[in-house]
C-alpha positions as CSV (number, residue, x, y, z in Angstrom):
1,M,-45.6,-21.2,4.6
2,L,-41.9,-21.3,6.1
3,L,-42.2,-25.0,7.5
4,R,-44.1,-26.2,4.1
5,T,-40.9,-24.2,2.1
6,A,-38.4,-26.2,4.4
7,Q,-40.3,-29.2,3.1
8,G,-39.6,-28.2,-0.6
9,D,-42.7,-26.7,-1.4
10,Q,-42.1,-24.0,-4.8
11,D,-46.0,-22.4,-4.2
12,A,-45.5,-22.2,-0.3
13,F,-42.7,-20.2,-1.0
14,A,-43.7,-18.4,-3.6
15,S,-46.5,-17.1,-1.5
16,L,-43.7,-16.4,1.8
17,Y,-41.7,-14.7,-1.1
18,D,-44.6,-12.4,-1.6
19,H,-45.4,-11.5,2.1
20,I,-41.2,-11.0,3.2
21,A,-39.8,-9.7,0.2
22,G,-40.5,-5.9,0.5
23,P,-39.9,-5.9,4.6
24,V,-36.7,-8.0,3.7
25,L,-35.8,-5.0,0.9
26,G,-36.9,-2.7,3.7
27,I,-34.3,-4.0,6.3
28,V,-31.3,-4.0,4.3
29,R,-32.1,-0.8,2.6
30,S,-32.0,0.6,6.1
31,V,-28.5,-1.0,6.7
32,L,-26.8,-0.5,3.4
33,R,-28.5,2.8,1.6
34,D,-27.1,1.7,-1.8
35,P,-30.7,0.4,-4.0
36,A,-28.5,-1.6,-6.4
37,Q,-27.1,-3.6,-2.9
38,S,-30.4,-3.8,-1.7
39,E,-31.8,-5.4,-4.0
40,E,-28.5,-7.7,-4.9
41,V,-28.5,-8.9,-0.9
42,T,-32.1,-9.2,-0.7
43,Q,-32.1,-11.7,-3.7
44,E,-29.4,-13.5,-1.7
45,V,-31.3,-13.6,1.5
46,L,-34.2,-15.0,-0.2
47,V,-32.4,-17.5,-1.5
48,E,-31.0,-18.1,1.5
49,V,-34.4,-18.9,3.0
50,W,-35.4,-21.2,0.5
51,R,-32.2,-23.5,0.8
52,T,-31.9,-23.1,5.0
53,A,-35.8,-23.5,5.7
54,T,-35.4,-26.6,7.5
55,R,-33.2,-24.6,9.7
56,F,-36.3,-22.6,11.2
57,Q,-37.4,-23.5,14.6
58,P,-40.9,-22.1,15.2
59,D,-40.6,-22.9,19.1
60,K,-37.5,-19.8,19.2
61,G,-39.2,-17.3,17.6
62,S,-41.7,-16.2,14.6
63,A,-40.6,-16.8,10.5
64,L,-41.0,-13.4,10.1
65,S,-38.4,-12.6,13.1
66,W,-36.2,-15.6,11.6
67,V,-36.2,-13.9,8.1
68,M,-35.4,-10.4,8.9
69,T,-32.7,-11.6,11.3
70,I,-30.9,-13.4,8.5
71,A,-31.7,-10.1,6.4
72,H,-29.8,-7.8,8.8
73,R,-26.8,-10.2,9.5
74,R,-26.0,-10.3,5.7
75,A,-26.6,-6.6,5.2
76,V,-24.4,-6.0,7.7
77,D,-21.8,-8.3,6.6
78,R,-21.8,-6.4,3.8
79,V,-21.3,-3.0,4.8
80,R,-18.3,-4.7,6.6
81,S,-17.1,-6.2,3.1
82,A,-17.1,-3.0,1.8
83,Q,-15.2,-1.5,4.5
84,A,-12.5,-4.1,4.3
85,S,-12.5,-3.7,0.8
86,T,-12.3,0.0,0.7
87,E,-9.6,-0.3,3.7
88,R,-7.1,-2.8,1.7
89,D,-7.3,-0.6,-1.5
90,R,-6.4,2.7,0.9
91,K,-3.4,0.0,2.4
92,A,-2.3,-0.6,-1.5
93,A,-2.3,3.1,-2.2
94,L,-0.1,3.7,0.5
95,L,2.1,0.8,-0.7
96,E,2.6,2.3,-3.8
97,R,3.2,6.1,-2.4
98,T,6.1,4.3,-0.1
99,P,9.1,4.3,-1.0
100,A,11.3,1.1,-1.4
101,Y,13.6,2.3,0.4
102,D,14.1,4.4,3.8
103,E,14.7,7.9,3.0
104,V,15.9,9.0,6.5
105,A,18.2,5.9,6.4
106,E,19.2,7.3,3.0
107,E,20.0,10.6,4.0
108,V,21.9,9.4,7.2
109,D,24.3,7.3,5.2
110,H,24.6,10.3,2.7
111,R,25.7,12.4,4.9
112,L,28.0,10.6,6.7
113,E,29.8,10.1,3.4
114,K,30.0,13.2,2.6
115,E,31.3,14.0,5.6
116,L,33.7,11.1,5.1
117,V,34.8,13.0,1.9
118,R,35.5,15.5,3.4
119,R,37.7,14.7,6.2
120,C,39.4,12.5,3.5
121,L,40.1,15.9,1.5
122,K,41.4,17.8,4.8
123,A,43.9,14.5,5.1
124,L,45.6,15.8,1.0
125,T,48.2,18.2,0.4
126,E,46.6,21.7,-0.7
127,M,48.0,21.0,-4.0
128,Q,46.1,17.5,-4.2
129,R,43.1,19.0,-2.7
130,Q,43.2,22.3,-5.3
131,A,43.4,19.6,-8.1
132,L,40.9,17.1,-7.3
133,V,38.0,20.1,-6.2
134,L,38.5,21.7,-9.1
135,A,38.3,18.3,-11.5
136,Y,35.4,16.6,-9.2
137,Y,33.5,19.3,-7.7
138,R,33.4,22.1,-10.4
139,G,33.6,19.4,-13.5
140,L,36.7,20.9,-14.9
141,T,38.9,18.6,-17.2
142,Y,43.0,18.1,-16.3
143,R,43.9,20.5,-19.1
144,E,41.5,23.2,-17.5
145,V,43.0,22.3,-14.0
146,A,46.6,22.3,-15.3
147,E,46.2,25.8,-16.9
148,L,44.0,27.1,-13.8
149,L,46.8,26.1,-11.2
150,A,49.5,27.4,-13.9
151,I,51.1,23.6,-13.4
152,P,52.1,21.4,-16.4
153,L,49.6,19.0,-17.4
154,G,51.7,15.7,-16.2
155,T,52.1,17.2,-12.6
156,T,48.0,17.6,-12.7
157,K,47.4,14.0,-13.4
158,A,50.1,13.0,-10.9
159,R,48.8,15.0,-8.2
160,M,44.9,13.6,-9.1
161,R,46.3,10.0,-9.1
162,D,48.1,10.9,-5.9
163,G,45.2,12.2,-4.2
164,L,42.7,9.6,-5.6
165,I,44.9,6.5,-4.0
166,R,45.1,8.5,-0.6
167,M,41.3,9.4,-1.1
168,R,40.7,5.6,-1.9
169,D,42.8,4.5,0.8
170,C,41.5,7.2,3.5
171,L,37.6,6.1,2.4
172,G,38.2,2.2,2.9
173,V,37.7,1.5,-0.4
174,T,39.3,-1.8,-1.9
175,S,39.6,-2.8,-5.2
């Protein structure tokens, strides 16, 4: 029947189909386990048998062995394809959760910057440091800093301006 199918005999293929559809479905289902995918792959195998029947060589084995080899290979290919798809999806999900930056490097940079700011604050005069700490770390206004330190508003602004200039120079900030 397979040799006649290779010659384009549709009736021979219909008979062949009736003989091999069950065993093909059985081997495919044993690999895939999913009934819907098994039926789909079985259909692909039978179409492939129709298209490639000319490749069958009776001296190398039986027609059923040839068809079952095609079926097994096609089922294994489907499993591998599904595994690869799952792996791609998993990797894509991981990439979506992965931050666009290196958290460790960011934390190190942040700590280094904080340490540099602390060193630069220590280089200020006590009066400049007090004014800047009250304004920038406690969020007080010029007026509130002046009242808390019991100094005129103008003096507070001058101390903060001079302190910021020294901080800028110490931090290496260029305008």
